[in-house]
N, C-alpha and C positions, 0 to 999 in steps of 0.2 A: 549646412547650418541652419537650425530652426529659426522660423519666423518669429518675432517677439510678439507676444500676446498683448492685445490691447488692455489697457488698465481702467477699470471702473472705481472710482474713489480714490482714496489716499494711498493704497497700497496695492501691489499686484495681487491677483487672484490666487487663492489657495490650490484650486484645481479648476482645469478647463476640459475634464473629462465628460464625454457625452454620456447620457443615461443609458443604463443597461435595461434589457427586456424586463428584468424584474422590477426595476425602479419605476419604469413607465406603467407596469401592471399595477403596482401600489399606487401610483398617481391616478390612475383611473378608478381604484377602489376609493381612494380619498374623494374624489369628485362624486362619485356614487353616494358615499356617506354624507357629504355636504348636501346633497340634494334630498337625501332622506331627512336630513335635519332641517328641511325647508329653508336653506341658506340663499337659494336662487329665487328671483321672482319670475312670474310668468311673461312670456314675450309681449302679450297684450298690455300688461302693467307697464312694461319698460316703454312701449309705444305711447302710453298715456304720458308718461313723464316728459318723452322728448317733445310730445305735442304742448305740453304745458310751458316747458322752457321756450319753445318757439313763440308762443303766445305773449310770454313775458317780455321778449326782445321787442315784439311790435308795440306793447305797451309802454316799455321804456323809451323807445325812439318818440313815440307820440307825447310822452310826458316831457321830455326834453324840449320838443318844439313848442309844447304849451307853455312851458315856463319862459321860454325865450320870447315868445309873442307876448305873454302876459307882462313882461319886462320891458317891452318895446323895442327889443333889438332889431337890428337890420335884417331884412328878409334873407340875404345871403348867408348871414351869420346863423340864422335859425335853421335854413335848409342844410347846411353843411355840419351842424353841431354833433349829430349823430347820438350815440348812446348804445351801451351794450350791457349784456348779462354774462356773468362768468359763474362757474360752480366751483365748489371746493369740498373737501371731506370726501365721505365715503362714496357719494355719487361721482364725483369727479375721478377718484382713484378706481372706480369701477368694481366696487365690493359691496355694494348696496344689496339690500334683501327685501322682502316683502314687508310693506309698511314703512320702510325707512324715509326719512325726511330728505329733502334735497336743500343743502346749504347754498344759498345764491347770493351773489353780489351785483347790485346795479351800480354801474359807472357812468358817470355824467361828466360833461365838461364844467369849466370853472364858473360859468354864470348860474349853475344851479346848486343850491344850498341843501343842506340836510333837513331844514325847515321846509323848503320846497317839497322835498320828497314826503314828508309825512303829511303835509297839508294837500297836495295835488295827485299823488301817485295813487292812493286808494279810490279817489273819485274817478279817475280815468280808467283804473282797472274795472270797476263797477260798470261803468258806461260801456266799455269795450268787450264785455264778457256776456255770456249767455245768462239768462235768468236761472239763478240758483247755483251756478257755478262756484261762487264764493260762499263756502260753508260756514267759515269763521274767519275774522280777521282781527288780530290783537297787536296794535301798536305800543311799543315799549320805547318812547323818544328818550327818556330820561336814564337809559342804561349806560354803562360805561362805554359799550360800543352799542349805539342804538340799533333797534331792531325791530322787524315786523313779522309776526307769526301768522301765516295763512295757510288756510285749508281750501285747496282749489280742485274741485272735480275728484276729490277722494285723495289727493295727493298733499302731503305736509310739506311745507316751504317755509325755510327761514331766510327772510330777506333783509341784508343789511345794504348800506349805501356808502359810497365814496365818491368824491368829486376830485377830479385831477386839474392841475394847474395848466391845462391846455385849452384850446378853443374847439377842438373837435376830436371825437372819439371815433376813429375809423373801424371798420368791421373787422380788420385783421389786426387789431392792437394786441400786443403781448404784454401782459403785466410784469413779465420777468425783466423786462428793461429797467435797470436801476434809475435811469435818468428821469423815469416817471415819478420818482419820490421826491424830487426837488419841489420845495414850496408847500409840501402837504403838511397838514396837521398831524398831531399824534393819533387823534381818532380815525382820520383817514388811512394812516399808516398801518394801524391795527385792523382796519376793515379790510384792506387788500391783502393783509399778510397771508391769510388763510388760502387764497387762490395762489398767490406766489409760491407758498411752500409746497402745495400739493402739485402744482406744474413742475416745479424742480425736482421734486421726488421722481416723477414719471420721466423726466429727462435723464436721470442719474441711474436707472437701472437697465440692465442688458436685455431682458426679455419681459414685456408687459404682462403677457398671459401667465407665465410662471409665477411673476410678483403677485398677481391678482389671485391665483390659487392658493398660494402659501399664505397670503394675507387672510383671505377668507378663514382659513383653518385656525390661524393664529388668533384672530379676533372672536371667533366662536369658542375656542379654548379659553381664552382670557375672560369672556362673559360668563361661561359655565362655572369657571372656577372663582369668580367674584374678585377678580384682580384687574377690573376695567372701570376706572373712575378717577379722572384727574382731580377733581375737586376734593377727594377723600384720600388722596395720597397714593393713588396708582397710576399707572400710565393710561393716557386717554388713547383715542383712535390715531392721532398723528404720530404719537410716540411709538405705538406697537407698528405702524406702518413704516417708519424710519429704520426700526430694528430689523424688519424683514428685509427692508431694501438694502442695508449693509451686507446681510448674508447673500443676497442675490448678486450683489457686486464681487463677493468672495468667490462665488461658484457660478460664473455667467452661463455656463451651458446646462445646468442641473435642471431637472424637472421640479414641480410643486412639491413632490413627496420627500425629495431629498432636501430641498429648502427647508422644509419643516423639521426633519431629522437633525440637519446641521444647525438650525436655529437653536434648538434646546441644548446641543452639545456645547456650542460656542457660548450662548448667554449663561450657561450654568458655571462655565469657567472664566467669564469675562472679568478682567482685572480692574473691578470699579475702585475708585471714581475715574478711571480713564474713560473720556467721552466717547460716544459714538457719533461719528460725523461721516457724511456722505460726501464732503468735499471740503477743501480749505475754507476757514472762516474768512469772509471778505470784511475788509476794513476801509471804508469809502469816507471821503471827506464831507459827509452830510449830516454830522454832528448828531447820529442817533446811537444809543447806548448798545453794544453788542456783548456777547457773553464772553468774559475774559477773566479768569480767576487770578490772574497776575495783577489786574488793576482793581477788581471789585472783590474783596474778601468774601462777600455773601455767595459769589458765584463758586469759590472754592470749598464751600460747605455743601454743595449739591452731592448727594450720595450716589445717584445713578443718572448722570448728565447724558441726554440724548438731545443733541443740538440741531436746531432747525437749518436747512441749507440755504434759505433765501435770506439776504441782507433786509434788516438788521438781524442777525443770527441770535436766537434766544434758546434757553434750556426748557424743553417741553415737559421736563419731569422735576421741577423745582419743589414740588409738593411732596415728594416722596420722604418719608421718615425712616428712622432707624427700624422701626416696628413693621411698617409696610414694605420695607425692603426685604426683611427676613421672610415675610409671608410670599412676596413675589419669587424670591429664590427658592423657597420650599416647593412652590408650585412648579417652578421651572425644572427643578431636579426631579419631582415626580413624573412630569411629561416626558422628560429625557429617558427615564427608565421604561415608560409605556412605549415610546417610540422605538426604542431599541428592541424591544418585544414584538412589536409590529414588524419590523424589517426580518426578525428572526422566524416569523410565522407563529409566534405564540399567543399573539393577541390581535384585536381588530382596530381599525380606526375609531370605532364607536367608544372604545374604552378611554380614547384620549379625551373625549368630550363629556365623560361623566360628570354629573353636576357636583358642585362644592358640598362640603359637610360642615359647613359653618354652624348650622343650627343642630344637626342631628349627631354630631361626633366630636368636633372640634375643641370645644371649650366646656368648662364647668361653670363659670361665672360670666355674667354678661351685664354691662351697663345699658339701660334703656333711656336714651335722650328724647323726652317727650315734649314736643312743641305744640302748642294748642292756640287757637284763635276763634272768635266769636262769628267770623264771616269767612266765607271761601276765598274770597280776594284777598284778604289780609292774610290768611294763612298761606297763600302761594308765596307771599313775599316773606313773611315770618319763617317759614320753614326753610326757605332758601338761605336766609340770614343765619339761622342755626346750623344749617348743614355747612355753610362756609367756615365755621369755627370749630367743626368737629376735629378737623386735623390738628388745630391748635391745642385741643384737649389731649389728643394722642402723644404730641410733643410734651406737654407738661407732665403728663403721667409718666413718660419715658425717663424724664430727668428727675423725678420726685423721690428717687431712692426709696421706693414703697416695697420692694421686693417683687417686682413685676418682670418676668422673662419678656414678655412683648404684649402688645395690645393690637388688635385687629379691628378697624371699623368695617361694617358690611357695606358693600358698595351701592346699596340702594336703601331709601327710606320707605316706610309703609304708611300710606295715607289711610286714614279712617274717618268715618262720620258717625256721630253720635247725637242722640236726642234725649234731651234732659227736662224734667219738670220742675225741679227745685234748684237752689243755689248749692245745696249738699251734693246732688247728683253731678252738678257741673264740676265742683271740686274733686269729686272723685274721678272724673274723666280725666281732669288734668294731671291727676296722680297717676294715670296709666290703667285704671279699673275699665274693663271691657264690658261690663254689665248693661250698659245703655248704648251698645253700639246699634246703629240702624240696620236692620235686617235686610231691607230692600237695596243696600248699597255695598257692593263687594269691596274688600280691602284691595287696594291698588298700590304697587310700587311706584316710586317716583318716576322711573323710567317709562313705566306703563301709561302714567297720566300725562307724561310728555307736556308738562305746562311751561310755556316759554318764561313766565314771570318768575317761577320758582327756580328755573335753570339760570336765569340772568342773575337773580338775586343771590344764587349760591355762588356763581363765578365772580361777582364783584362785591361780595359781603355785604349786601342789603343796600346798595347804592342806587335805590329805586323808591319812588314815592309810594307811601302807605296810603291806602284809601281811607276817607272818613265821610260820615253821613253828611247830608246837605247843610245841617246846622253846625258843622265843624267838630262835633262830637264823634267818639268812635262808634261805628255802625255795629248792628247785630242782628241776628235772624232769629227772630221770635215770632211764632205765629199766633194767630187769634185765640188759641187755646192755651196760650202761654208755654208752649214747648219750644225750647232753645235748641238750635243746632249748633254743635260744637264739632270744629274740625281739628283733627290731630295728625301729626306726622312723627313717627317714630323711628330714630336711628339706633341700630344696635352695635355694640362694641364688645368684641369678645376679648376676655383677660386670661392670660396663662401666667400663673404664678412661678416664681423661681422654685427649684426643687428643694423640698422639705419647708416650704413656706406654708404655714397655716393660716396666717390672717393678714389683713391688708388695710392700710389706711390710705386713702387717696382724697380725703375730705379737701384738702388744700387746692389741688387742681381742678377738683370738680366744681368747688365754689367760685374759683377764679374763673372757670369757663362759663359759669352761669352771670357772673358779674360782667364779662365781656359782652354777653348776649344782651343782657338788660340795660347796659350803658349806652346801647345803639340809640342815637338821637330820636328815633321814630318810635321807640318801644313804648307801649302804653299797657299798664297793668290792667286796666279795664277791658282790654282788647286782646291781648296776648299773654301767654304764660310759657314758662319751661319748669320742667321738673326732671331730675336725674335719679333714676332708680335702679337698685341692684335686683337681678333676677337670677336664680339658679336655672340651670339647662332644662330641668324637669318641670319648670313653671313657665316656660315660654308658652305664648298664645299659639292657638291651633293654626292661625292663618300664616303664619311664618313657615309652615311645613306644606309640600305639595302632596298629592295623592300618591299613596304607595310608601311614603317615608316613615321610617320609625323613629318616633320622638323620644328623647332619653327619658329614663324612668328613675325614680328615686331609689338609690341603693339600700337594702335593709341592713341595718348595722346590728351585729350580735349584742346582746346584752352585756354591760360591763359593770363591775363593781363601782359604786359612787365613790369618786375621788375625794380626798380629805381637802380641807381648806387650804392647806399649803402646798397643794399640787401644782407642780411647774406646767402641767398640761391644762389647767383651768383655762375655760375659754375667755377671751378678752371681751369686756362689755362694749356697748355702743360708745360709751363716754371714753374708755380706754382707748378706742380705735380712733378717736378725735372728732367723732361725730356727735352733734348735741342731742340732748336728750328730747324725745319727740312726744307729742300728744297722739293718742291712738284714734284713727278714723275707721269706724267698722263699716263693713259691707257684708252682704249675705254670704260671700264665700271668701273674703280676704280681711286681713288684719294688716295694716300698713301704718307706718310711722312716719311723720313728715316734720321738717323743721322750716324755719323761716327762709332759710337759704335755698330750700327746694331740693335738698337732698332727702330721698326716700328710701327706705329698705325695709326688708322683712325684719322681724324681730331677732332673727338667727344672725344677722349681719354677715359679713364676709369671713365666716370662720369655719 
């Protein structure tokens, strides 16, 4: 009688077969390719990270003692208060690479408040660190989950804070203990949730090394194929991690290469909206909302639900729309075919990680969402607010009956800096003209900029303070020669029309999107602006292409006889497409038309 196999997750495993020599060889080839792709950092860099975390623990314990003494607590209470540092995200999961930041949680006992954290922790960190160790420190106390961005000896760290309703934080504290949630505020619950989720994931997988190898591959694939960005409607890091973890549960003895192959096979045929769960959902008497489509109708509308394992369970993919789901499934289907060929010896792992073709091949039409501000700090917040609304634009276009098969937002924005001499030049920049782009500042994508205020504003829809000048008026950056610096961030949306569709009218969802952005309470027309432009693929700017990529070219049409006035094939005018008549703004190499609602397009329209 065969011995019953242990069960990981909700169901019995599909297979408990040991990997073959061929599968192990393919796993070695996968690891070699990941190293060629610079997916692993050098040992000395990892050693630096470990040292930084150790130092933060010492500072945290000193910080907790300092606050206790400052508040006049008993010496025994102060000495036993403790304090600890936990990590989450890619660092905790063990899939970080060169330049990755460390998501870090500072946990303190009940006498330490969040206000204490922002007031005292930076001072103690400075005092206890070598000169020059703190390269940058940016506190964002008014964020939905207050955060502090830190660059310390070359390591990027995101610091958040939580206080527990206990008097002592022992060194061996496990945050997976649900009893620790009692008496916590909603902000503290959200703050410790990241660590609780990643710890649970690691407890629910059969082989940590296999999971990490496979997750590195899936994350790299998702980033290369531009389907990695929670705020824009794609799975984020924790969602991809939970998907990989579920495959590991179903194949508990497989090596990384097999997990990757099975990942694409199972995800391609997954019966969505059946949720992906790593364990049964817990319902505890703590009065926190958990994901439950039977109780909450909005949960039942999630298209690809992937549910976090830690209480209170939430859907990590609630932002996915009908269009982004199509894009994700298209990419998974492509990857499945590539993976099959890899195992058949017809292709290599390098082919799986080929870069996306969003700009070079995928679409004929694009919307450019151009957010601009007159100061860098204002742009950090304004561009984040605009980015947070892009997925709402996608949803509005999907339901507009405009003849669109689907729309795909690119998963990164493009930050540019411009220098203008006149108001007319500033207006041109706002409308997307790049004639005045600063030659000494390279275009950077929003992930390269890694700006904490932009990221926070994007995640919480601009719930963060907009800076002003000392006199209370909007600030601006104009030098003594009258040169104004303008900062822009452009988000690109690819549009695929339905078959045989020749024209398009999306003026209503576009104008509604602009209204949502400009109705933000902190919006100031003297400081911020937003324009929506239509661009053909052959008119995309050079800086969205990488070296070696072939940009689309304008197709040459054969000459045709001039149609008569009653021809049914006659092109629709701008007015007939639902867009307002626009006054021309001329440039040395452009002719654009704009209306007061910010809708800008070339004279040909979307026809």
